[in-house]
Structures are given as structure tokens and as C-alpha cells.
C-alpha positions, 0 to 999 in steps of 0.5 A: 113851368115858369116859362109856360106861364110867362109865355101865356102872359106874353112876356117873351123876353122873360121867357127867353131868359128863363128858357136859357137858364134851364137850357144852361142847367141841362147842358151843365148837368150833362157835362156840356155834351149834347143829348136827347134831353137837351134837344127835346127841351129846345124842341118842346119850347119851339112848339110852345112858341109856335102855339103862342103865335111866335112863329119866327122865334119858333122857327129859330129854335126849331132850326137850333134843335135840328142842327143839334140833332144832326150833330148828335145822331145825324140826319137819319134819326127819327127825331131829325125827321120829326123836327124837319116835319115840324119846321114845315108845319110852322112855316105853313102856319106862319105863311097862313097868318102873314097872308091874313094880315 
């Protein structure tokens, strides 16, 4: 995946462009409708951002995925709970790193 390679190189602006292109293709492929694949793509991207230390961008993408999931299947879905749990973990990680600065 091109985005992962760019992320490892620290080229976050280029990663954002690449991810947006892929996201646009996915949405277009599904006729502009939300579905599990689109939401999972955003979720995985957000997790990778967190792993690379981009906690704010990760939280932003996780919140996007959460809103999409809420619209797609509602708050009672397993994926909604998974995203919510991940947001809490990223926030805790962010606080940990900000506290060490």
C-alpha cells in the first residue's frame, strides 16, 4: 500500500492525498453509499496514523469513521463500539505522550 510506505517515511501530506484518492474510489465503487468497506478503510487508516504517532489526525479520522458508522448501522453495532473503544485508547496515548513533553 502506497499510503503505508509514505506514512513510514513521514510524508503525511502525501499520505492524506493518497488516502483521499482511495477513499473516493471506494465511495464511487459503491455508488456513493456508505458501507462497511468504506468505514473499515477509514478506521484502519486512523489506526495506522496512531501507530505512526499522528494522534490528532488519528482522532479526526476515527471520529469520521464513528459518524459514518452511526449513520450506516447505528450506535448499537459492534463496529461502533470498536471505534469508540479505539478513540478512548488513542486519547489516552495522546495524553501520555503530551504529558512526557
